[in-house]
C-alpha positions as CSV (number, residue, x, y, z in Angstrom):
1,X,128.3,157.1,133.4
2,X,128.4,153.3,133.3
3,X,125.5,153.1,135.8
4,X,123.4,155.4,133.6
5,X,124.2,153.4,130.5
6,X,123.2,150.2,132.3
7,X,119.9,151.6,133.4
8,X,119.3,152.8,129.8
9,X,120.1,149.3,128.4
10,X,117.8,147.7,130.9
11,X,115.0,150.0,130.0
12,X,115.4,149.3,126.2
13,X,115.4,145.5,126.9
14,X,112.3,145.8,129.0
15,X,110.5,147.9,126.3
16,X,111.5,145.4,123.5
17,X,110.1,142.5,125.6
18,X,106.9,144.4,126.2
19,X,106.2,145.0,122.5
20,X,107.5,141.7,121.1
21,X,104.7,139.3,120.0
22,X,104.1,136.5,122.5
23,X,105.1,133.0,121.3
24,X,103.2,130.2,123.1
25,X,105.5,127.7,124.8
26,X,103.7,124.9,123.0
27,X,103.7,126.4,119.6
28,X,103.7,123.6,117.0
29,X,106.8,123.0,115.0
30,X,106.7,121.9,111.4
31,X,109.3,119.3,110.3
32,X,110.0,118.6,106.6
33,X,110.7,114.9,105.8
34,X,112.8,114.0,102.7
35,X,114.6,110.6,102.9
36,X,114.5,107.9,105.5
37,X,114.0,107.9,109.3
38,X,113.5,105.4,112.1
39,X,112.2,105.3,115.6
40,X,112.2,109.0,116.5
41,X,109.5,111.3,117.7
42,X,108.5,114.5,115.8
43,X,107.1,116.9,118.4
44,X,104.9,118.9,116.0
45,X,103.6,118.7,112.4
46,X,105.3,116.6,109.7
47,X,105.2,117.6,106.0
48,X,106.5,115.7,103.0
49,X,107.3,118.5,100.4
50,X,105.8,118.4,97.0
51,X,107.3,115.8,94.7
52,X,109.5,114.3,97.4
53,X,109.6,111.0,99.2
54,X,109.7,110.1,102.9
55,X,110.0,106.6,104.3
56,X,109.5,106.1,108.1
57,X,109.9,103.0,110.3
58,X,108.8,103.2,113.9
59,X,108.3,106.9,113.9
60,X,105.9,108.9,116.1
61,X,104.4,112.2,115.0
62,X,102.7,114.3,117.6
63,X,101.1,116.7,115.2
64,X,99.4,116.7,111.8
65,X,100.9,114.9,108.8
66,X,100.6,116.4,105.3
67,X,101.6,114.7,102.1
68,X,102.0,117.5,99.6
69,X,101.1,117.3,95.9
70,X,103.0,114.6,94.1
71,X,104.8,113.4,97.3
72,X,105.0,110.0,98.8
73,X,104.9,108.8,102.4
74,X,105.6,105.2,103.2
75,X,105.3,104.2,106.9
76,X,105.8,101.0,108.8
77,X,105.1,100.6,112.6
78,X,104.3,104.3,112.9
79,X,102.1,106.3,115.3
80,X,100.5,109.5,114.2
81,X,98.7,111.3,117.0
82,X,96.3,113.5,115.0
83,X,95.3,113.5,111.3
84,X,96.8,112.9,107.8
85,X,96.0,114.9,104.7
86,X,97.1,113.7,101.2
87,X,97.0,116.3,98.5
88,X,96.6,115.9,94.7
89,X,98.7,113.0,93.3
90,X,100.1,112.3,96.8
91,X,100.6,108.7,97.9
92,X,100.1,107.3,101.4
93,X,101.3,103.8,102.3
94,X,100.7,102.6,105.9
95,X,101.7,99.2,107.3
96,X,101.0,98.3,110.9
97,X,100.5,101.9,111.6
98,X,98.1,103.8,113.9
99,X,96.5,107.1,112.9
100,X,94.6,108.5,115.9
101,X,92.6,110.9,113.6
102,X,91.2,110.6,110.1
103,X,92.8,110.3,106.8
104,X,91.7,112.9,104.2
105,X,92.6,112.5,100.5
106,X,92.2,115.6,98.3
107,X,92.4,113.8,95.0
108,X,95.5,111.9,95.9
109,X,97.1,109.2,93.8
110,X,96.1,106.6,96.4
111,X,96.0,105.4,99.9
112,X,97.1,101.9,100.9
113,X,96.7,100.5,104.4
114,X,97.7,97.1,105.7
115,X,97.1,96.0,109.3
116,X,96.7,99.6,110.3
117,X,94.1,101.6,112.2
118,X,92.6,105.1,111.7
119,X,89.6,107.0,112.8
120,X,88.0,107.6,109.4
121,X,88.7,108.1,105.7
122,X,87.4,110.8,103.4
123,X,88.1,111.2,99.7
124,X,87.0,114.7,98.6
125,X,87.1,114.2,94.8
126,X,89.0,112.9,91.9
127,X,90.7,116.0,90.5
128,X,92.9,115.0,87.5
129,X,93.4,111.5,88.7
130,X,91.4,108.5,89.8
131,X,92.4,108.1,93.4
132,X,92.1,104.8,95.2
133,X,91.6,103.4,98.7
134,X,92.9,99.9,99.3
135,X,92.3,98.9,102.9
136,X,93.2,95.4,104.0
137,X,93.1,94.2,107.6
138,X,92.2,97.8,108.6
139,X,90.5,98.8,111.8
140,X,88.5,102.0,111.0
141,X,86.9,103.6,114.0
142,X,84.4,105.6,112.0
143,X,83.2,106.1,108.4
144,X,84.7,105.6,104.9
145,X,83.4,108.3,102.6
146,X,84.4,108.7,99.0
147,X,83.1,111.0,96.3
148,X,85.3,109.4,93.6
149,X,87.9,106.8,92.8
150,X,88.4,103.1,93.4
151,X,87.3,101.8,96.8
152,X,88.5,98.3,97.8
153,X,88.0,97.2,101.4
154,X,89.1,93.7,102.5
155,X,89.3,92.0,105.9
156,X,88.5,95.2,107.6
157,X,86.1,96.8,110.1
158,X,84.4,100.2,109.9
159,X,81.1,101.9,110.8
160,X,79.6,103.1,107.5
161,X,80.9,103.0,104.0
162,X,79.4,105.6,101.6
163,X,80.6,106.1,98.1
164,X,79.2,108.4,95.3
165,X,80.5,108.4,91.7
166,X,83.3,105.9,92.5
167,X,84.8,103.8,89.7
168,X,83.8,100.8,91.8
169,X,83.2,99.9,95.4
170,X,84.2,96.4,96.5
171,X,83.8,95.1,100.1
172,X,85.1,91.6,100.9
173,X,85.4,89.7,104.1
174,X,84.6,92.8,106.1
175,X,82.3,93.9,109.0
176,X,80.4,97.2,109.2
177,X,78.5,98.3,112.3
178,X,76.4,100.6,110.1
179,X,75.4,100.8,106.5
180,X,76.9,100.2,103.0
181,X,75.7,102.8,100.5
182,X,77.0,102.8,96.9
183,X,75.7,105.3,94.3
184,X,76.6,105.7,90.6
185,X,79.6,103.3,90.6
186,X,80.8,103.3,87.0
187,X,82.0,99.7,87.1
188,X,79.7,98.4,89.8
189,X,80.0,96.9,93.2
190,X,80.8,93.5,94.5
191,X,80.1,92.5,98.1
192,X,81.4,89.2,99.3
193,X,81.5,87.3,102.7
194,X,80.8,90.4,104.7
195,X,78.6,91.4,107.6
196,X,76.6,94.7,107.9
197,X,74.5,95.5,111.0
198,X,72.6,98.2,109.0
199,X,71.3,98.5,105.4
200,X,72.7,97.8,102.0
201,X,71.7,100.6,99.6
202,X,72.7,100.5,95.9
203,X,71.5,103.2,93.5
204,X,72.4,103.7,89.8
205,X,75.4,101.4,89.6
206,X,76.8,99.5,86.6
207,X,76.3,96.1,88.1
208,X,75.8,94.8,91.7
209,X,76.8,91.4,92.9
210,X,76.0,90.3,96.4
211,X,77.6,86.9,97.0
212,X,78.9,84.6,94.4
213,X,77.9,85.0,90.7
214,X,78.9,85.3,87.1
215,X,78.9,89.1,86.9
216,X,82.1,89.9,88.7
217,X,83.4,86.5,89.6
218,X,83.2,84.0,92.4
219,X,82.9,85.0,96.1
220,X,85.2,83.0,98.4
221,X,84.5,82.9,102.2
222,X,80.7,82.5,102.6
223,X,77.5,84.5,102.6
224,X,76.8,88.2,103.3
225,X,74.7,89.1,106.3
226,X,72.6,92.3,106.3
227,X,71.0,93.2,109.7
228,X,68.4,95.5,108.1
229,X,67.2,96.1,104.5
230,X,68.8,95.7,101.1
231,X,67.6,98.0,98.3
232,X,68.9,97.9,94.8
233,X,67.6,100.4,92.2
234,X,68.3,101.5,88.7
235,X,71.3,99.3,88.0
236,X,72.6,98.6,84.5
237,X,74.7,95.6,83.3
238,X,73.1,93.2,85.8
239,X,72.3,92.4,89.4
240,X,73.0,89.1,91.1
241,X,72.0,88.3,94.7
242,X,73.1,84.8,95.8
243,X,73.3,83.2,99.2
244,X,72.7,86.2,101.3
245,X,71.1,86.4,104.8
246,X,68.8,89.5,105.0
247,X,67.0,90.2,108.3
248,X,64.9,93.0,106.7
249,X,63.4,93.5,103.3
250,X,64.9,92.9,99.8
251,X,63.5,95.4,97.3
252,X,64.3,97.4,94.2
253,X,63.1,98.8,90.9
254,X,64.4,100.1,87.6
255,X,67.2,97.5,87.2
256,X,67.9,96.5,83.6
257,X,68.4,93.6,83.1
258,X,66.2,92.3,85.8
259,X,67.9,90.9,88.9
260,X,68.6,87.2,89.3
261,X,69.5,85.2,92.4
262,X,69.0,82.1,94.5
263,X,69.6,80.6,98.0
264,X,68.8,83.9,99.9
265,X,67.2,83.9,103.3
266,X,65.1,87.0,103.6
267,X,63.3,87.5,106.9
268,X,61.2,90.4,105.7
269,X,59.4,91.0,102.4
270,X,60.7,90.7,98.8
271,X,59.1,93.4,96.7
272,X,59.4,95.1,93.3
273,X,61.8,93.3,90.9
274,X,62.8,91.0,93.8
275,X,59.4,89.6,94.5
276,X,59.9,86.6,92.3
277,X,63.7,86.4,92.3
278,X,65.0,83.2,90.8
279,X,68.1,81.9,89.0
280,X,66.0,81.1,85.9
281,X,66.9,84.4,84.3
282,X,70.6,83.6,84.5
283,X,70.6,82.9,80.8
284,X,69.9,86.6,80.1
285,X,73.0,87.7,82.1
286,X,76.1,87.2,80.2
287,X,79.3,87.1,82.2
288,X,81.8,89.8,81.3
289,X,84.4,88.3,79.1
290,X,87.2,89.0,81.6
291,X,85.9,90.1,85.0
292,X,88.3,92.6,86.4
293,X,90.3,91.6,89.5
294,X,90.1,95.0,91.1
295,X,92.4,94.1,94.0
296,X,95.2,92.9,91.7
297,X,94.9,96.0,89.6
298,X,95.3,98.3,92.6
299,X,98.2,96.2,94.0
300,X,100.0,96.7,90.7
301,X,99.6,100.5,91.1
302,X,100.8,100.3,94.7
303,X,103.9,98.2,93.8
304,X,105.0,100.7,91.2
305,X,104.5,103.8,93.3
306,X,106.0,102.3,96.4
307,X,109.1,101.1,94.6
308,X,109.6,104.6,93.2
309,X,109.1,106.2,96.6
310,X,111.5,103.9,98.5
311,X,114.2,104.3,95.8
312,X,113.9,108.1,95.9
313,X,114.0,108.2,99.7
314,X,117.0,105.9,99.8
315,X,118.8,108.2,97.4
316,X,118.0,111.2,99.5
317,X,119.6,109.5,102.6
318,X,118.8,110.1,106.2
319,X,115.9,112.5,106.8
320,X,116.7,115.4,109.2
321,X,113.7,114.8,111.5
322,X,115.3,113.5,114.7
């Protein structure tokens, strides 16, 4: 009787195993992070739940990182092996951190990177907020693309930077192996002491300043270098082009007031409104009464959100991620 029962039990186990869904041995795990964690390795994906805060120091994540709506992720000396997604009103803060894949902001509060590297950055849209990217000392393997928000890139390297309908796009002391393209920036674009192997393309912006000038303030660090052409069309507020080296052509139309500038070295042709560019028209371009320091403005936002995030993570205690 016991033998027959054993045979029956074995048959039932075999049948159950046959009909059970197969689970891959390498199935990704998802780990939720609330609180603080150190030098541990997360074998799968990492998620910061909506409205929560996570602070990491020396942490490695093998899978995808997601910062949910209203959440905060502050990382120092981290390594993320794939991609990062920041959802609406989420905040991402990276210091000396490597992201092998790209960072995607889906209308996040903002992304701050200092001394970090990532494959690319993509802002998909503003949503209910004005998102920002503040990248300082960043090594960006590919492109920066933003369809909204504040874009401030300083002391960094990338391939192309392309922004559309941003609040402003400022590039300072940076190097691009490709093009800089800024379209419809509501508060204009300032480019200072930077090098571009490709073109500079500016269309429909509320002010463009290449080099030093009175429009957005002084440029510290030297001239801009453009390896190809610079084209500036349909700008309002003003256009100043001072002390730039342009290996291609300098051209543009539809700028009101007309562009001004001096001390440029243009290897190609100057055409359109730039054919007779001079500083003589400076009298017609009134300096804004208080030029905005975009970097300082974003740093204030960063300080407030980061302080809030770190306090909440400390209150939550040790995160159960390793």
